[in-house]
C-alpha positions in Angstrom: -50.9 -10.6 -41.9 -52.6 -7.8 -39.9 -51.6 -4.2 -40.5 -49.3 -2.9 -37.8 -51.1 0.5 -37.5 -54.5 -1.1 -36.8 -54.0 -4.1 -34.6 -50.7 -3.8 -32.6 -50.6 -2.1 -29.2 -47.9 0.2 -30.6 -49.8 1.0 -33.7 -52.3 3.8 -34.4 -55.4 1.9 -33.1 -54.9 2.5 -29.4 -54.3 6.3 -29.7 -57.3 6.5 -32.0 -59.5 4.6 -29.6 -58.3 6.8 -26.7 -59.1 10.0 -28.7 -62.5 8.6 -29.6 -63.3 7.8 -26.0 -62.3 11.2 -24.9 -64.6 12.8 -27.5 -67.4 10.6 -26.4 -66.9 11.6 -22.8 -66.9 15.2 -23.8 -70.2 14.8 -25.6 -71.7 13.1 -22.5 -70.5 16.0 -20.4 -71.9 18.5 -22.8 -75.3 16.7 -22.8 -75.4 16.7 -19.0 -74.5 20.4 -19.0 -77.4 21.3 -21.3 -80.0 19.2 -19.5 -79.0 20.1 -15.9 -78.6 23.8 -16.7 -81.9 23.9 -18.5 -83.6 22.4 -15.5 -81.9 24.7 -13.1 -82.8 27.8 -15.1 -86.4 26.6 -15.5 -86.6 26.1 -11.7 -85.3 29.7 -11.2 -87.8 31.1 -13.8 -90.8 29.3 -12.2 -89.9 30.3 -8.6 -89.5 33.7 -7.2 -86.7 34.6 -9.7 -84.8 37.4 -8.1 -81.0 37.0 -8.1 -79.9 34.8 -11.0 -78.1 32.2 -8.9 -78.0 29.6 -11.7 -75.5 31.9 -13.5 -72.9 30.7 -11.0 -73.5 27.0 -11.9 -73.7 27.7 -15.6 -70.5 29.8 -15.6 -68.3 27.5 -13.5 -69.5 24.3 -15.3 -68.9 26.1 -18.6 -65.3 26.6 -17.7 -64.8 23.0 -16.9 -66.6 22.0 -20.1 -64.3 24.4 -22.1 -61.2 22.6 -20.8 -62.8 19.2 -21.6 -63.7 20.4 -25.1 -60.2 21.7 -25.7 -58.7 18.4 -24.6 -61.1 16.3 -26.7 -61.4 18.3 -29.9 -58.6 20.9 -30.3 -55.4 19.8 -28.6 -53.4 17.3 -30.7 -51.7 14.4 -28.9 -48.0 14.3 -28.6 -46.2 12.1 -31.1 -42.7 10.6 -31.1 -41.7 13.2 -33.8 -42.6 16.0 -31.3 -40.2 14.5 -28.7 -37.5 14.2 -31.3 -38.0 17.8 -32.4 -37.8 19.0 -28.7 -34.6 16.9 -28.2 -33.1 18.6 -31.2 -34.1 22.0 -30.0 -32.6 21.4 -26.6 -29.3 20.1 -28.0 -29.1 23.2 -30.2 -29.4 25.6 -27.3 -26.9 23.8 -25.0 
């Protein structure tokens, strides 16, 4: 008989796969960030230089990347126990 936590839709397999996909997407986003920003800064360095316009792209994209990184690597997913704890807290205050 298969283990409930690894093969059923309600088990742990689906959330684990979702988290793994999210981390993989973050790593793809990070790789694109590094490659594109390196190319843009190289173009800036080879051309007339002057005002460092690539800083805008690098900074704005870094903010989006930071949010993706937070979601993929730091924030823990909500569990049923979290909902039960919040319900208990709300009942205690009312």
